[in-house]
PASEBA-1860 file (N, C-alpha, C; in nm, 3 decimals):
! residues 71
1> VERASLVG> -0.352/1.504/1.864/-0.311/1.458/1.696/-0.370/1.446/1.606 ~ -0.384/1.472/1.516/-0.429/1.409/1.394/-0.368/1.285/1.296 ~ -0.459/1.161/1.272/-0.358/1.087/1.261/-0.429/1.024/1.132 ~ -0.355/0.906/1.034/-0.460/0.887/0.953/-0.421/0.718/0.878 ~ -0.529/0.671/0.846/-0.483/0.482/0.809/-0.506/0.525/0.678 ~ -0.467/0.428/0.613/-0.509/0.391/0.479/-0.492/0.212/0.469 ~ -0.597/0.181/0.433/-0.654/0.055/0.400/-0.639/-0.055/0.273 ~ -0.611/-0.106/0.235/-0.681/-0.171/0.103/-0.677/-0.290/0.083
9> NITDKSGA> -0.706/-0.364/-0.054/-0.704/-0.521/-0.044/-0.626/-0.577/-0.166 ~ -0.528/-0.618/-0.177/-0.469/-0.642/-0.349/-0.500/-0.776/-0.388 ~ -0.629/-0.807/-0.535/-0.668/-0.930/-0.597/-0.588/-0.881/-0.708 ~ -0.609/-1.034/-0.777/-0.559/-1.083/-0.917/-0.660/-1.063/-1.015 ~ -0.642/-1.050/-1.143/-0.777/-1.012/-1.238/-0.922/-1.079/-1.190 ~ -0.844/-1.238/-1.166/-0.963/-1.322/-1.146/-1.023/-1.264/-1.017 ~ -1.011/-1.205/-0.901/-1.011/-1.146/-0.754/-0.988/-1.238/-0.661 ~ -0.842/-1.359/-0.693/-0.835/-1.394/-0.588/-0.756/-1.312/-0.519
17> AMVGVEVT> -0.747/-1.352/-0.387/-0.622/-1.255/-0.301/-0.507/-1.237/-0.340 ~ -0.398/-1.187/-0.339/-0.257/-1.168/-0.396/-0.148/-1.174/-0.221 ~ -0.129/-1.239/-0.174/-0.051/-1.317/-0.037/0.082/-1.251/-0.071 ~ 0.194/-1.149/0.023/0.315/-1.118/0.060/0.345/-1.004/-0.059 ~ 0.236/-0.955/-0.125/0.244/-0.806/-0.175/0.337/-0.750/-0.123 ~ 0.477/-0.657/-0.231/0.463/-0.605/-0.076/0.440/-0.448/-0.119 ~ 0.395/-0.361/-0.080/0.326/-0.245/-0.050/0.370/-0.155/0.010 ~ 0.451/0.009/-0.103/0.464/0.078/-0.021/0.411/0.157/0.012
25> VTNVATNT> 0.401/0.235/0.153/0.344/0.403/0.119/0.419/0.508/0.145 ~ 0.457/0.649/0.077/0.526/0.743/0.053/0.453/0.868/0.124 ~ 0.506/0.906/0.235/0.433/1.058/0.209/0.565/1.148/0.126 ~ 0.443/1.246/0.016/0.465/1.287/-0.032/0.609/1.401/-0.013 ~ 0.493/1.520/0.086/0.609/1.612/0.137/0.740/1.550/0.192 ~ 0.681/1.423/0.272/0.807/1.430/0.372/0.904/1.294/0.306 ~ 0.868/1.271/0.241/0.937/1.132/0.162/0.953/1.016/0.261 ~ 0.924/0.984/0.376/0.873/0.902/0.473/0.838/0.786/0.416
33> AQRLVTDD> 0.833/0.696/0.448/0.791/0.568/0.402/0.708/0.439/0.458 ~ 0.617/0.372/0.483/0.594/0.247/0.543/0.606/0.137/0.418 ~ 0.706/0.031/0.446/0.680/-0.118/0.412/0.581/-0.209/0.426 ~ 0.515/-0.227/0.378/0.444/-0.342/0.467/0.450/-0.441/0.353 ~ 0.346/-0.597/0.378/0.376/-0.715/0.269/0.207/-0.745/0.331 ~ 0.093/-0.799/0.202/-0.024/-0.840/0.231/-0.013/-0.968/0.306 ~ -0.122/-0.963/0.375/-0.207/-1.079/0.462/-0.235/-1.199/0.344 ~ -0.271/-1.301/0.425/-0.352/-1.406/0.309/-0.498/-1.355/0.232
41> AGAYSAVN> -0.494/-1.272/0.321/-0.689/-1.245/0.248/-0.621/-1.112/0.120 ~ -0.466/-1.075/0.089/-0.478/-0.958/0.051/-0.446/-0.861/0.057 ~ -0.487/-0.843/0.241/-0.460/-0.677/0.295/-0.349/-0.641/0.317 ~ -0.378/-0.466/0.330/-0.268/-0.407/0.391/-0.293/-0.313/0.483 ~ -0.239/-0.287/0.545/-0.278/-0.102/0.656/-0.179/-0.078/0.686 ~ -0.161/0.085/0.622/-0.090/0.140/0.719/-0.141/0.258/0.787 ~ -0.153/0.243/0.929/-0.170/0.322/1.029/-0.041/0.396/1.117 ~ -0.154/0.539/1.162/-0.079/0.597/1.200/-0.001/0.746/1.080
49> LIPGVYTV> -0.040/0.736/1.018/0.021/0.865/0.910/-0.014/0.995/0.932 ~ 0.047/1.018/0.901/0.033/1.180/0.898/-0.077/1.224/0.792 ~ -0.187/1.349/0.794/-0.194/1.348/0.704/-0.163/1.445/0.571 ~ -0.189/1.366/0.415/-0.074/1.473/0.352/-0.167/1.380/0.234 ~ -0.044/1.380/0.127/-0.082/1.323/0.004/0.098/1.213/-0.001 ~ -0.015/1.108/-0.040/0.070/0.950/-0.015/0.086/0.928/-0.170 ~ 0.181/0.855/-0.197/0.209/0.736/-0.290/0.186/0.622/-0.271 ~ 0.114/0.505/-0.365/0.143/0.357/-0.327/0.211/0.263/-0.434
57> QASKAGFR> 0.266/0.185/-0.363/0.314/0.140/-0.477/0.291/-0.055/-0.433 ~ 0.280/-0.083/-0.532/0.229/-0.235/-0.505/0.382/-0.293/-0.604 ~ 0.418/-0.418/-0.525/0.505/-0.529/-0.607/0.515/-0.698/-0.564 ~ 0.483/-0.744/-0.697/0.571/-0.932/-0.639/0.647/-0.946/-0.792 ~ 0.722/-1.030/-0.744/0.769/-1.118/-0.858/0.691/-1.185/-0.967 ~ 0.694/-1.124/-1.087/0.673/-1.238/-1.155/0.530/-1.136/-1.198 ~ 0.491/-1.037/-1.161/0.362/-0.938/-1.202/0.430/-0.782/-1.206 ~ 0.352/-0.704/-1.285/0.488/-0.544/-1.291/0.367/-0.502/-1.141
65> NVVFKDY> 0.495/-0.342/-1.134/0.413/-0.261/-1.013/0.362/-0.252/-1.081 ~ 0.276/-0.182/-0.984/0.126/-0.066/-0.957/0.164/0.083/-0.868 ~ 0.182/0.177/-0.950/0.215/0.290/-0.844/0.035/0.381/-0.831 ~ -0.005/0.417/-0.707/-0.129/0.539/-0.744/-0.075/0.653/-0.671 ~ -0.012/0.745/-0.788/0.018/0.838/-0.718/-0.061/1.002/-0.669 ~ -0.067/1.084/-0.587/-0.124/1.206/-0.560/-0.272/1.092/-0.413 ~ -0.275/1.039/-0.389/-0.349/0.953/-0.308/-0.394/0.993/-0.159
END
């Protein structure tokens, strides 16, 4: 079975890690979503994804939401 992972780090404009950011990784074809929260290093990891096209949304109170489509 083929599977994929999507990993990343979220930082602010100064380059500092952002802790506690809610990240939602959604498969465009199936609308299946994984909800994650960044760790102390601002890192997140969505594992065991079926290959496909994904939308990634990051949100945290006090900051604007960021959405990457067709990722």
